[in-house]
C-alpha positions as CSV (number, residue, x, y, z in Angstrom):
1,M,-12.3,1.3,1.6
2,F,-10.1,0.6,-1.4
3,F,-9.0,-3.3,-1.6
4,P,-6.3,-3.6,-4.1
5,K,-5.9,-5.4,-7.7
6,V,-2.9,-7.3,-9.0
7,G,-1.3,-5.1,-11.5
8,T,-2.2,-1.7,-9.4
9,I,0.3,1.3,-9.6
10,L,0.6,2.7,-6.2
11,Q,2.6,6.0,-5.0
12,S,4.0,5.2,-1.7
13,G,3.4,8.1,0.9
14,T,7.2,7.9,2.2
15,D,9.5,7.4,-0.7
16,R,7.6,8.4,-3.4
17,Q,8.1,5.5,-5.2
18,L,6.0,3.6,-7.8
19,Y,5.3,0.1,-7.2
20,C,3.0,-2.5,-9.1
21,L,0.8,-4.9,-6.8
22,E,1.9,-8.7,-8.3
23,Q,0.2,-10.7,-5.6
24,P,-1.4,-10.9,-2.2
25,I,0.4,-12.2,0.6
26,G,-2.0,-12.0,3.7
27,E,-5.3,-9.7,5.1
28,G,-5.7,-8.8,8.7
29,E,-7.8,-6.8,10.6
30,Q,-5.6,-3.3,10.1
31,G,-4.8,-3.3,6.2
32,F,-3.3,-5.9,3.7
33,V,-0.3,-7.2,2.9
34,W,1.0,-7.8,-1.2
35,Q,3.7,-8.9,-2.7
36,A,5.3,-5.8,-5.2
37,R,7.5,-4.4,-7.4
38,R,9.4,-2.1,-7.0
39,L,9.1,0.1,-10.8
40,E,12.3,1.9,-10.4
41,D,14.4,-0.8,-10.0
42,E,12.5,-3.7,-10.7
43,S,13.4,-4.7,-7.5
44,L,10.6,-7.5,-5.2
45,V,9.3,-6.2,-2.1
46,A,6.2,-6.4,0.3
47,L,3.7,-3.7,0.9
48,K,1.1,-3.1,3.6
49,L,-1.6,-1.3,3.2
50,V,-3.2,-0.4,5.7
51,K,-7.3,-0.4,5.5
52,I,-8.7,2.7,6.2
53,P,-13.0,3.5,7.6
54,P,-15.0,5.7,5.2
55,Y,-15.8,8.0,8.4
56,T,-12.8,9.2,8.8
57,T,-12.0,12.8,8.8
58,P,-10.5,14.4,5.9
59,E,-6.7,15.1,8.0
60,E,-7.5,11.4,9.4
61,R,-7.6,9.9,6.0
62,T,-4.3,12.3,5.2
63,R,-2.3,11.0,7.6
64,A,-3.5,7.8,7.1
65,H,-2.7,7.5,3.3
66,L,0.7,9.3,3.9
67,G,2.2,6.6,6.2
68,Q,-0.3,4.0,4.3
69,M,2.2,2.0,2.3
70,E,5.5,0.4,4.3
71,E,8.2,-1.3,2.7
72,A,9.1,-4.6,4.5
73,L,12.5,-7.3,2.7
């Protein structure tokens, strides 16, 4: 399972933007919420990173990764 760290650079599966994780905001059963900075324009955003169990199939993992990061203002 992926456990994010401060300074990690991630690429969104939906808009292909790059984001730098700055600080955790919260964690729940389904995932993590982080304050992040969009590198293209330096704007602050909240990103939800969905927890993906290690026993998922490759197809399920791909589907989850594609929709993993959701941007919220």
